[in-house]
C-alpha positions in Angstrom: -15.7 33.2 -28.4 -16.8 29.6 -28.3 -18.0 27.7 -31.4 -21.7 27.3 -31.4 -24.3 25.4 -33.3 -25.6 28.7 -34.6 -22.2 29.9 -35.8 -21.6 26.6 -37.5 -24.9 26.7 -39.3 -24.2 30.2 -40.5 -20.8 29.1 -42.0 -22.4 26.1 -43.6 -25.2 28.2 -45.1 -22.9 30.8 -46.6 -20.4 28.2 -47.9 -23.3 26.4 -49.6 -24.6 29.7 -51.0 -21.2 30.8 -52.3 -20.7 27.4 -54.1 -24.2 27.6 -55.6 -23.8 31.2 -56.5 -20.5 30.6 -58.5 -22.5 28.0 -60.5 -25.1 30.7 -61.2 -22.5 33.1 -62.2 -20.9 30.7 -64.7 -24.4 29.9 -66.1 -25.1 33.6 -66.5 -21.8 34.0 -68.4 -22.8 31.2 -70.7 -26.1 32.9 -71.4 -24.4 36.2 -72.0 -22.2 34.5 -74.6 -25.2 32.8 -76.2 -27.0 36.2 -76.3 -24.1 37.8 -78.0 -24.0 35.0 -80.6 -27.7 35.3 -81.3 -27.3 39.0 -81.7 -24.4 38.5 -84.1 -26.3 36.0 -86.3 -29.5 37.9 -86.3 -27.9 41.3 -87.0 -30.4 43.0 -84.6 -30.1 44.2 -81.1 -33.2 44.5 -78.9 -33.7 45.5 -75.4 -34.1 41.8 -74.5 -30.5 41.2 -75.6 -29.4 43.2 -72.6 -31.2 41.0 -70.1 -28.5 38.3 -69.8 -25.9 41.0 -69.1 -28.1 42.6 -66.4 -28.4 39.1 -64.8 -24.7 38.6 -65.1 -24.0 41.8 -63.3 -26.4 40.8 -60.5 -24.7 37.3 -60.2 -21.3 38.9 -59.9 -22.5 41.1 -57.1 -24.4 38.2 -55.3 -21.3 36.0 -55.6 -19.1 38.6 -53.9 -21.8 39.3 -51.3 -21.9 35.6 -50.5 -18.1 35.5 -50.2 -18.1 38.5 -47.9 -20.8 36.9 -45.7 -18.8 33.6 -45.5 -15.8 35.6 -44.3 -18.0 37.2 -41.6 -19.5 33.9 -40.6 -16.0 32.3 -40.3 -14.8 35.2 -38.1 -17.6 34.5 -35.6 -17.2 30.7 -35.9 -13.4 30.4 -35.1 -11.7 33.4 -36.6 -10.0 31.2 -39.3 -10.8 32.4 -42.8 -9.2 29.3 -44.4 -8.2 31.4 -47.4 -5.5 30.1 -49.7 -3.8 31.1 -52.9 -4.6 34.5 -54.3 -7.7 34.9 -52.1 -7.5 37.2 -49.2 -9.9 39.2 -47.1 -9.0 42.6 -48.6 -9.4 41.5 -52.2 -12.9 40.0 -51.4 -14.0 43.0 -49.4 -12.6 45.5 -51.9 -14.3 43.9 -54.9 -17.6 43.4 -53.1 -17.6 47.0 -52.0 -16.6 48.3 -55.5 -19.4 46.4 -57.1 -21.9 47.8 -54.5 -20.6 51.4 -54.7 -20.5 51.7 -58.5 -22.2 55.1 -58.4 -19.3 56.7 -56.6 -16.4 55.3 -58.6 -14.4 58.5 -58.4 -14.7 58.9 -54.7 -15.2 55.3 -53.5 -12.7 54.0 -51.0 -13.2 50.5 -52.5 -12.2 51.8 -56.0 -9.2 53.6 -54.5 -8.2 50.3 -52.7 -8.6 48.4 -56.0 -6.4 50.9 -57.8 -3.7 50.5 -55.1 -3.9 46.7 -55.9 -3.1 47.5 -59.5 -6.7 47.2 -60.8 -7.9 50.2 -62.9 -11.5 49.2 -63.0 -12.9 46.7 -60.5 -16.0 46.3 -62.7 -14.0 44.9 -65.6 -14.2 41.1 -65.5 -12.5 38.5 -67.7 -13.8 35.1 -68.3 -13.0 32.1 -70.4 -15.1 30.0 -72.7 -15.8 27.5 -69.9 -17.5 30.3 -68.0 -14.9 30.6 -65.2 -13.1 33.9 -64.8 -11.5 36.6 -62.8 -13.8 39.1 -61.2 -12.6 42.7 -61.3 -9.0 41.6 -61.8 -8.9 40.6 -58.2 -10.8 37.3 -57.5 -11.0 34.1 -59.4 -14.4 32.6 -59.1 -13.0 29.0 -59.3 -10.9 29.8 -56.2 -14.0 31.1 -54.5 -15.9 27.9 -55.3 -13.0 25.7 -54.2 -12.7 27.7 -50.9 -16.4 27.4 -50.3 -16.4 23.6 -50.7 -13.3 23.3 -48.5 -14.9 25.4 -45.8 -18.1 23.5 -45.9 -16.4 20.1 -45.6 -14.1 21.3 -42.7 -16.8 23.0 -40.7 -19.3 20.2 -41.2 -16.8 17.8 -39.6 -16.7 20.0 -36.4 -19.0 18.8 -33.6 -20.0 22.1 -32.0 -21.3 20.2 -28.9 -17.7 18.9 -28.3 -15.9 22.2 -28.8 -15.6 24.6 -26.0 -13.3 27.2 -27.7 -11.8 27.8 -31.1 
């Protein structure tokens, strides 16, 4: 399949969105930390104290959705996912699917795949004080962001009018 202006635009869009989304995820983590600290100092817990954690859950899901969409766009573009380090298609797809199919944890194929990769709970995430972290024990968000930036730079340099095939 030849590289097209449209396939290039789709890759650039999702690479940009993933980079931006990781920043949103990190910001949501900082707000969740701040909320926990406010709750600790006030000695009270209100329903509003849950909001940062709801937003954090959404940002995790949207980050993995953007990563999955970038993989799909790259497949159409030139079938080179450009993944490095600990990132791989199966980890990204498995985590994205597990986050989406939370309501069927006992029967979900994604959860079963995650367990085969040594992850007991793909919804358990670990992060550091700087806001970066490991999503579901499978995917480091800093690696996602680095990958997104690399992809953006590489694909932006391609002139789709000069390329006839991948």
